[in-house]
PATIVEX-99174 format. One line per 10 residues: number of its first residue (from 1); their letters; for each residue y, x, z of N, C-alpha, C. Coordinates in steps of 0.1 Angstrom, whole numbers, m for minus. Layout:
% residues N
NUM = a = Y,X,Z,Y,X,Z,Y,X,Z; ...
***
This chain:
% residues 307
1 = mphrlkkkaa = m1076,m988,m90,m1088,m994,m96,m1088,m992,m114; m1074,m993,m117,m1073,m990,m135,m1071,m976,m133; m1063,m967,m125,m1070,m951,m125,m1079,m944,m121; m1092,m950,m118,m1101,m945,m114,m1111,m948,m130; m1108,m963,m131,m1116,m963,m148,m1113,m951,m159; m1099,m951,m154,m1092,m941,m167,m1096,m924,m166; m1101,m923,m150,m1104,m908,m151,m1121,m912,m155; m1125,m917,m152,m1140,m923,m150,m1140,m921,m169; m1141,m927,m177,m1139,m928,m197,m1132,m908,m199; m1125,m912,m192,m1117,m890,m194,m1133,m882,m194
11 = lvsivsnstl = m1139,m883,m182,m1151,m876,m181,m1162,m882,m190; m1162,m893,m195,m1177,m898,m199,m1177,m889,m217; m1160,m885,m218,m1155,m878,m231,m1158,m869,m230; m1152,m859,m217,m1161,m847,m220,m1175,m844,m217; m1180,m847,m214,m1193,m847,m210,m1202,m849,m225; m1197,m859,m235,m1201,m860,m249,m1197,m854,m255; m1183,m848,m251,m1180,m835,m268,m1187,m822,m262; m1190,m823,m252,m1195,m810,m245,m1208,m806,m249; m1218,m817,m250,m1231,m816,m257,m1235,m817,m271; m1218,m821,m278,m1222,m822,m291,m1217,m808,m297
21 = vvgklgvgla = m1207,m803,m290,m1203,m789,m297,m1217,m778,m293; m1225,m780,m282,m1230,m771,m285,m1243,m775,m294; m1252,m791,m294,m1260,m792,m307,m1252,m790,m323; m1241,m789,m321,m1236,m790,m335,m1234,m776,m343; m1227,m767,m328,m1226,m752,m334,m1240,m743,m333; m1251,m748,m326,m1266,m743,m327,m1272,m745,m340; m1269,m759,m346,m1278,m761,m359,m1269,m757,m371; m1255,m757,m368,m1247,m748,m382,m1247,m739,m382; m1247,m728,m370,m1256,m716,m372,m1266,m712,m380; m1276,m719,m371,m1292,m717,m379,m1297,m722,m392
31 = igsvsvisea = m1282,m734,m400,m1286,m734,m412,m1276,m727,m424; m1268,m719,m415,m1258,m718,m422,m1246,m725,m431; m1245,m739,m422,m1236,m751,m426,m1219,m747,m423; m1212,m745,m429,m1198,m746,m428,m1190,m756,m427; m1199,m766,m428,m1191,m782,m422,m1198,m782,m416; m1209,m780,m409,m1217,m785,m396,m1209,m773,m385; m1205,m760,m389,m1200,m756,m378,m1182,m763,m378; m1178,m764,m390,m1164,m769,m387,m1166,m785,m378; m1178,m789,m383,m1173,m802,m371,m1177,m799,m356; m1184,m786,m354,m1186,m783,m340,m1170,m775,m337
41 = vhsavdllas = m1160,m768,m345,m1152,m766,m343,m1145,m782,m340; m1145,m794,m346,m1139,m801,m344,m1141,m811,m332; m1154,m815,m329,m1160,m816,m314,m1151,m800,m304; m1153,m791,m309,m1146,m784,m299,m1131,m785,m294; m1124,m793,m304,m1111,m798,m302,m1109,m810,m296; m1116,m815,m295,m1120,m831,m293,m1120,m829,m275; m1128,m817,m269,m1131,m813,m260,m1118,m811,m255; m1116,m802,m262,m1103,m794,m253,m1095,m806,m250; m1089,m817,m260,m1083,m827,m260,m1085,m840,m251; m1100,m839,m245,m1103,m851,m235,m1103,m842,m222
51 = iiayvavrms = m1099,m827,m222,m1096,m825,m207,m1086,m822,m206; m1074,m823,m217,m1061,m822,m217,m1060,m838,m210; m1064,m849,m218,m1062,m864,m211,m1071,m864,m199; m1080,m855,m196,m1082,m861,m178,m1070,m855,m175; m1066,m843,m177,m1057,m839,m165,m1040,m849,m165; m1039,m852,m178,m1029,m863,m179,m1028,m875,m173; m1045,m876,m175,m1047,m891,m166,m1040,m890,m152; m1047,m878,m145,m1040,m874,m131,m1031,m874,m129; m1021,m866,m136,m1009,m867,m135,m1000,m877,m135; m1006,m886,m143,m995,m900,m147,m993,m904,m137
61 = hlppdeehpy = m1006,m906,m128,m1006,m914,m116,m999,m909,m99; m990,m901,m105,m990,m891,m92,m975,m903,m86; m969,m901,m76,m962,m907,m75,m947,m903,m75; m933,m908,m81,m920,m902,m85,m919,m893,m72; m916,m884,m73,m907,m873,m62,m893,m872,m65; m890,m858,m56,m877,m855,m58,m869,m850,m71; m881,m842,m77,m880,m835,m91,m881,m847,m104; m887,m862,m104,m894,m865,m113,m890,m881,m107; m880,m888,m104,m881,m897,m97,m881,m910,m106; m886,m908,m125,m893,m917,m126,m906,m915,m131
71 = ghgksenisg = m912,m908,m121,m927,m907,m122,m932,m897,m130; m946,m896,m135,m947,m883,m140,m958,m894,m153; m952,m903,m156,m960,m914,m170,m959,m901,m182; m947,m897,m186,m948,m892,m201,m960,m874,m201; m966,m874,m191,m977,m866,m192,m985,m873,m199; m988,m883,m203,m997,m886,m211,m991,m883,m226; m983,m886,m228,m970,m892,m242,m974,m872,m241; m972,m864,m236,m972,m844,m241,m986,m845,m242; m1000,m846,m235,m1007,m844,m239,m1013,m852,m252; m1007,m864,m257,m1007,m865,m272,m1004,m858,m279
81 = llegvlifma = m995,m849,m277,m986,m839,m287,m994,m828,m287; m1002,m823,m279,m1007,m813,m278,m1020,m815,m284; m1023,m829,m283,m1039,m829,m288,m1037,m829,m307; m1023,m836,m308,m1020,m833,m322,m1015,m821,m331; m1011,m815,m319,m1011,m796,m327,m1024,m792,m330; m1032,m797,m319,m1048,m786,m317,m1056,m792,m330; m1052,m804,m332,m1059,m811,m344,m1052,m805,m359; m1039,m803,m357,m1037,m795,m370,m1044,m780,m373; m1043,m771,m361,m1048,m755,m363,m1060,m761,m364; m1070,m765,m358,m1085,m768,m365,m1086,m769,m378
91 = avwimleage = m1075,m779,m386,m1079,m783,m400,m1077,m771,m406; m1065,m762,m405,m1063,m753,m408,m1076,m739,m409; m1080,m738,m398,m1094,m728,m397,m1104,m736,m407; m1106,m746,m408,m1118,m753,m418,m1114,m750,m432; m1109,m754,m434,m1101,m752,m448,m1103,m738,m452; m1097,m729,m445,m1095,m710,m449,m1112,m712,m445; m1120,m713,m438,m1135,m714,m440,m1144,m715,m452; m1141,m729,m454,m1144,m736,m466,m1143,m729,m477; m1127,m730,m481,m1124,m722,m492,m1131,m712,m497; m1135,m699,m485,m1141,m692,m488,m1154,m693,m493
101 = kllhgteldn = m1161,m698,m486,m1174,m702,m490,m1176,m706,m508; m1164,m716,m506,m1164,m723,m520,m1159,m714,m531; m1155,m700,m529,m1154,m691,m537,m1164,m682,m542; m1172,m680,m531,m1178,m667,m530,m1194,m675,m528; m1198,m688,m528,m1207,m693,m527,m1216,m693,m516; m1229,m700,m513,m1231,m706,m498,m1247,m708,m500; m1257,m704,m494,m1269,m714,m493,m1276,m720,m478; m1279,m727,m480,m1283,m731,m463,m1298,m735,m463; m1303,m730,m453,m1314,m733,m450,m1320,m744,m444; m1330,m758,m444,m1334,m766,m442,m1318,m775,m438
111 = pgwgvtimlv = m1311,m783,m451,m1302,m790,m441,m1303,m799,m434; m1320,m803,m438,m1325,m814,m430,m1319,m816,m414; m1318,m806,m407,m1317,m805,m393,m1300,m808,m395; m1289,m805,m402,m1279,m806,m403,m1275,m825,m400; m1283,m832,m413,m1283,m843,m410,m1289,m850,m397; m1297,m846,m389,m1299,m853,m377,m1293,m850,m363; m1284,m836,m368,m1271,m835,m359,m1261,m843,m362; m1258,m848,m375,m1250,m852,m379,m1247,m868,m376; m1265,m873,m373,m1268,m884,m376,m1265,m890,m357; m1265,m879,m348,m1265,m885,m335,m1250,m885,m327
121 = stvvnwlvsr = m1241,m874,m337,m1231,m871,m334,m1223,m887,m341; m1229,m891,m349,m1223,m906,m353,m1224,m913,m342; m1231,m917,m337,m1239,m928,m331,m1231,m928,m316; m1229,m912,m313,m1224,m909,m300,m1208,m912,m297; m1204,m906,m309,m1192,m908,m311,m1183,m922,m308; m1195,m930,m315,m1188,m944,m322,m1191,m950,m307; m1202,m948,m300,m1198,m957,m287,m1191,m952,m274; m1190,m938,m274,m1179,m933,m265,m1163,m938,m276; m1163,m937,m281,m1148,m937,m290,m1143,m953,m285; m1157,m965,m286,m1157,m979,m286,m1151,m981,m271
131 = ylfkvgkqtd = m1154,m971,m259,m1156,m974,m248,m1144,m969,m246; m1138,m955,m251,m1125,m950,m246,m1113,m961,m249; m1117,m968,m262,m1104,m977,m268,m1104,m990,m256; m1115,m993,m257,m1112,m1004,m247,m1106,m1002,m236; m1112,m992,m227,m1105,m991,m215,m1089,m982,m215; m1086,m976,m228,m1070,m977,m230,m1066,m988,m234; m1068,m996,m236,m1061,m1011,m236,m1055,m1015,m227; m1069,m1018,m221,m1065,m1026,m203,m1061,m1019,m194; m1061,m1002,m193,m1050,m995,m184,m1038,m992,m191; m1036,m992,m204,m1024,m990,m217,m1022,m971,m211
141 = smaltadawh = m1034,m966,m217,m1030,m958,m214,m1033,m945,m226; m1022,m938,m231,m1018,m936,m247,m1023,m920,m249; m1031,m916,m238,m1039,m903,m238,m1058,m906,m238; m1060,m914,m230,m1071,m923,m236,m1071,m930,m244; m1063,m938,m254,m1062,m940,m268,m1063,m928,m280; m1053,m924,m275,m1053,m906,m284,m1071,m900,m285; m1072,m899,m274,m1085,m892,m268,m1098,m902,m281; m1099,m919,m280,m1110,m925,m282,m1102,m920,m302; m1091,m920,m301,m1084,m917,m319,m1096,m907,m323; m1094,m895,m317,m1101,m880,m320,m1116,m885,m322
151 = lrtdvwtslg = m1125,m891,m314,m1137,m895,m313,m1143,m902,m329; m1130,m915,m331,m1132,m923,m340,m1132,m914,m359; m1121,m906,m355,m1123,m897,m367,m1134,m888,m369; m1141,m882,m352,m1151,m875,m355,m1161,m887,m362; m1165,m898,m357,m1172,m907,m366,m1173,m905,m380; m1160,m908,m388,m1161,m908,m400,m1164,m894,m406; m1159,m883,m397,m1164,m869,m406,m1179,m866,m403; m1183,m868,m391,m1198,m866,m395,m1200,m871,m405; m1199,m886,m408,m1208,m891,m416,m1209,m889,m425; m1195,m882,m429,m1191,m878,m448,m1202,m862,m450
161 = vmiglaviqa = m1200,m857,m440,m1210,m840,m437,m1227,m847,m433; m1230,m857,m429,m1242,m863,m431,m1250,m865,m447; m1238,m876,m453,m1241,m874,m469,m1243,m867,m478; m1231,m853,m474,m1232,m843,m479,m1241,m835,m484; m1248,m837,m469,m1262,m826,m462,m1274,m833,m472; m1273,m848,m465,m1282,m853,m474,m1285,m852,m491; m1279,m854,m494,m1279,m849,m512,m1282,m839,m513; m1274,m825,m510,m1280,m813,m507,m1295,m815,m507; m1301,m820,m499,m1312,m819,m494,m1325,m830,m505; m1321,m839,m505,m1324,m844,m514,m1323,m843,m528
171 = ghwwfdwhly = m1316,m834,m534,m1316,m827,m550,m1325,m817,m547; m1322,m807,m539,m1333,m799,m534,m1350,m803,m539; m1354,m810,m530,m1364,m819,m532,m1369,m823,m540; m1365,m833,m550,m1370,m838,m557,m1360,m837,m573; m1353,m830,m576,m1350,m820,m586,m1349,m809,m589; m1349,m802,m576,m1346,m788,m576,m1334,m780,m581; m1328,m795,m575,m1311,m788,m575,m1302,m779,m567; m1298,m769,m568,m1288,m760,m559,m1273,m768,m555; m1270,m776,m548,m1255,m782,m542,m1254,m779,m534; m1251,m768,m531,m1249,m763,m519,m1232,m759,m514
181 = wldpvaaimv = m1224,m765,m531,m1212,m761,m532,m1204,m773,m525; m1216,m785,m520,m1209,m796,m515,m1210,m798,m502; m1213,m788,m491,m1214,m780,m482,m1198,m778,m477; m1197,m769,m486,m1178,m763,m484,m1161,m777,m487; m1171,m782,m495,m1162,m795,m501,m1157,m808,m489; m1175,m808,m485,m1170,m819,m479,m1165,m810,m460; m1164,m804,m458,m1156,m794,m448,m1144,m797,m450; m1139,m796,m464,m1122,m796,m466,m1120,m809,m467; m1133,m820,m469,m1126,m833,m468,m1127,m835,m452; m1137,m829,m440,m1128,m829,m429,m1118,m829,m425
191 = allivhagwe = m1113,m815,m431,m1100,m808,m422,m1091,m817,m426; m1091,m826,m443,m1079,m837,m446,m1083,m847,m436; m1092,m855,m435,m1091,m869,m424,m1088,m861,m411; m1088,m850,m402,m1085,m841,m394,m1070,m845,m395; m1066,m840,m404,m1047,m832,m406,m1040,m850,m410; m1050,m858,m414,m1043,m873,m411,m1043,m881,m399; m1051,m874,m392,m1056,m881,m373,m1043,m873,m369; m1044,m861,m367,m1027,m855,m364,m1018,m856,m364; m1014,m865,m374,m1002,m866,m378,m999,m881,m371; m1007,m890,m372,m1005,m907,m368,m1008,m898,m352
201 = lsskachelm = m1014,m895,m341,m1009,m893,m332,m997,m883,m326; m993,m872,m333,m983,m866,m328,m969,m874,m334; m966,m881,m340,m957,m887,m347,m958,m901,m334; m966,m906,m331,m964,m919,m321,m962,m906,m309; m966,m899,m303,m962,m889,m293,m951,m886,m293; m945,m886,m300,m932,m876,m306,m925,m893,m304; m925,m903,m310,m918,m916,m307,m915,m919,m292; m927,m919,m282,m923,m922,m270,m916,m912,m263; m917,m899,m265,m910,m892,m259,m894,m888,m260; m897,m896,m273,m881,m898,m276,m868,m908,m271
211 = dshlpkedve = m879,m915,m263,m873,m931,m255,m871,m942,m267; m879,m943,m272,m881,m951,m281,m882,m966,m272; m873,m976,m284,m878,m987,m273,m895,m991,m271; m896,m1007,m268,m911,m1008,m265,m915,m1016,m284; m927,m1020,m283,m935,m1025,m297,m925,m1033,m297; m921,m1040,m314,m918,m1050,m316,m920,m1059,m309; m930,m1065,m310,m933,m1078,m303,m933,m1077,m291; m932,m1071,m284,m930,m1066,m265,m915,m1071,m265; m907,m1063,m271,m892,m1064,m270,m889,m1084,m277; m896,m1084,m289,m892,m1103,m290,m895,m1109,m277
221 = wlrayisrpr = m911,m1108,m273,m912,m1118,m261,m901,m1111,m253; m897,m1101,m251,m885,m1103,m239,m873,m1108,m241; m869,m1107,m250,m855,m1115,m257,m856,m1130,m252; m865,m1137,m262,m869,m1151,m259,m870,m1151,m245; m876,m1144,m235,m879,m1153,m224,m864,m1148,m215; m858,m1139,m217,m845,m1140,m208,m836,m1147,m214; m836,m1151,m226,m822,m1159,m232,m828,m1174,m230; m837,m1178,m224,m840,m1191,m219,m829,m1199,m210; m825,m1209,m211,m817,m1215,m205,m818,m1216,m186; m810,m1214,m184,m813,m1210,m165,m799,m1216,m160
231 = aglfnihkfr = m798,m1227,m152,m786,m1233,m140,m780,m1220,m139; m761,m1217,m147,m756,m1208,m135,m758,m1192,m144; m765,m1191,m155,m764,m1181,m165,m757,m1182,m177; m749,m1172,m181,m744,m1169,m192,m748,m1165,m203; m752,m1151,m205,m754,m1144,m213,m760,m1130,m205; m765,m1122,m214,m772,m1107,m212,m770,m1099,m216; m766,m1086,m216,m756,m1072,m221,m770,m1064,m219; m764,m1051,m228,m770,m1038,m225,m783,m1043,m218; m792,m1046,m230,m807,m1046,m229,m814,m1038,m232; m819,m1028,m225,m828,m1016,m229,m841,m1012,m225
241 = trkagglcfi = m849,m1006,m232,m865,m1009,m232,m869,m992,m235; m880,m986,m229,m883,m972,m229,m899,m973,m224; m907,m961,m229,m924,m960,m225,m924,m950,m220; m936,m949,m208,m935,m932,m203,m951,m936,m198; m958,m930,m212,m975,m932,m209,m975,m945,m200; m982,m948,m192,m986,m963,m189,m977,m972,m187; m965,m965,m179,m950,m969,m178,m944,m976,m188; m935,m987,m185,m926,m995,m193,m913,m996,m188; m904,m991,m186,m888,m997,m182,m882,m1002,m188; m878,m1014,m185,m873,m1029,m186,m856,m1031,m184
251 = efhlvvertm = m847,m1029,m189,m835,m1031,m179,m825,m1037,m186; m817,m1043,m178,m804,m1053,m184,m793,m1061,m179; m785,m1059,m182,m771,m1065,m173,m771,m1085,m176; m772,m1089,m164,m769,m1103,m163,m756,m1111,m158; m755,m1120,m167,m742,m1124,m164,m738,m1139,m159; m733,m1139,m148,m741,m1153,m140,m723,m1161,m138; m721,m1172,m132,m709,m1181,m125,m705,m1168,m114; m694,m1170,m119,m683,m1161,m107,m685,m1163,m94; m686,m1181,m88,m691,m1187,m81,m705,m1185,m70; m716,m1181,m80,m725,m1179,m78,m730,m1171,m65
261 = svevshqitd = m734,m1173,m56,m739,m1167,m44,m748,m1153,m47; m746,m1143,m38,m757,m1131,m40,m769,m1136,m34; m773,m1146,m27,m786,m1152,m23,m792,m1154,m39; m784,m1162,m44,m788,m1173,m52,m793,m1164,m66; m782,m1153,m68,m786,m1141,m77,m797,m1131,m78; m796,m1130,m64,m810,m1125,m64,m820,m1132,m66; m821,m1140,m58,m832,m1145,m59,m837,m1147,m76; m828,m1155,m87,m830,m1153,m100,m840,m1138,m101; m827,m1133,m99,m834,m1114,m108,m855,m1115,m101; m852,m1117,m91,m866,m1116,m86,m878,m1124,m91
271 = dmtadirery = m872,m1136,m94,m876,m1149,m104,m880,m1146,m118; m873,m1134,m124,m871,m1131,m138,m884,m1114,m137; m878,m1107,m127,m889,m1096,m123,m904,m1102,m125; m902,m1111,m114,m920,m1114,m111,m928,m1117,m126; m921,m1126,m132,m926,m1128,m149,m927,m1122,m154; m919,m1112,m159,m921,m1097,m168,m931,m1093,m162; m932,m1092,m153,m946,m1082,m141,m957,m1091,m144; m955,m1100,m144,m972,m1110,m147,m978,m1102,m164; m967,m1103,m170,m971,m1101,m188,m973,m1087,m187; m964,m1073,m180,m965,m1063,m177,m970,m1057,m167
281 = pcaqvlihve = m976,m1056,m159,m979,m1051,m146,m975,m1043,m143; m975,m1026,m151,m965,m1017,m149,m951,m1017,m154; m948,m1028,m150,m930,m1024,m157,m922,m1022,m146; m914,m1014,m152,m900,m1011,m138,m894,m1021,m145; m887,m1029,m138,m877,m1041,m138,m864,m1039,m132; m848,m1034,m143,m839,m1030,m132,m825,m1046,m139; m827,m1054,m127,m815,m1062,m135,m798,m1061,m130; m792,m1057,m136,m775,m1056,m128,m774,m1066,m133; m767,m1074,m122,m759,m1091,m120,m748,m1085,m119; m736,m1092,m128,m721,m1093,m129,m714,m1108,m129
291 = pgrenqaaad = m708,m1107,m126,m695,m1124,m125,m692,m1124,m137; m691,m1135,m146,m687,m1141,m157,m677,m1153,m158; m675,m1155,m167,m660,m1167,m168,m669,m1180,m175; m667,m1188,m168,m673,m1203,m175,m672,m1207,m186; m657,m1204,m192,m659,m1196,m205,m664,m1192,m214; m669,m1180,m207,m674,m1172,m216,m683,m1172,m230; m674,m1160,m242,m686,m1169,m251,m694,m1154,m255; m702,m1157,m263,m710,m1146,m265,m706,m1133,m273; m703,m1123,m272,m700,m1115,m281,m708,m1105,m286; m706,m1095,m296,m711,m1085,m303,m724,m1075,m289
301 = glipisg = m733,m1074,m295,m742,m1067,m284,m747,m1078,m272; m745,m1089,m273,m749,m1100,m260,m757,m1105,m268; m767,m1115,m257,m778,m1122,m259,m775,m1132,m254; m768,m1142,m260,m766,m1159,m253,m774,m1163,m250; m773,m1173,m239,m781,m1184,m231,m780,m1194,m234; m787,m1200,m237,m788,m1215,m242,m788,m1224,m236; m781,m1237,m236,m782,m1249,m226,m774,m1250,m215
***
């Protein structure tokens, strides 16, 4: 069910971005607006990112195989990194085009059409990004969350371009002002916002690709849970966590009474695994049981179990 929900959300993003690319590019070329054309490029990058996210979502749920014993979850992290690179490339192109227009001047034909398409883009991307954020949180999908951030960035950039075009149109109507320089300036502002979004996205993707631990609040909950008093348990060590797409891996060594039977220790690990998976349904939990001593003291790197 979560997999189908993720695929549906990715397809919604593809359809909305395809429509906006055509609309923005058509209007931008018709009125000669570099800011609207830059928004078309932004949406084209979003479209490519949506396609990457869709492929990543499909791959991430492939079962483990001989070459990928830990599954394919990191395909979502790779897609996030690729999307970040695409964002940087789009920002550079927009800045170059806007800089040329700013230096050599430009005129716009009927900026009102630009205002209209930017308003449509703002509303559509707000609704779609809200939906993607919701599904991304429900399914713990980095690919969908990255795609949502793409569209949420597009919301603010579209809004900025819309305001700039509206000022140009109003100045021309009411005061006969020619504020066409606002168009490339708005495009440069779009590019700067895109760079910020690209940096945030790439940083997070690299963070998880380097097998960093789970978020601080999750690590704190896990440490608190596994250190609860339990009969026959002494301490826990070699506690490690990492994340791969929608999967998280949790492992630690559990030191128990030397006289504890295999059956009892196995039941304890089963209960702990079930409790952890209740909070993290996609968690892969590995618990290694070790015999301890009655008077074993907690040492550096160990999580003592009180009681």
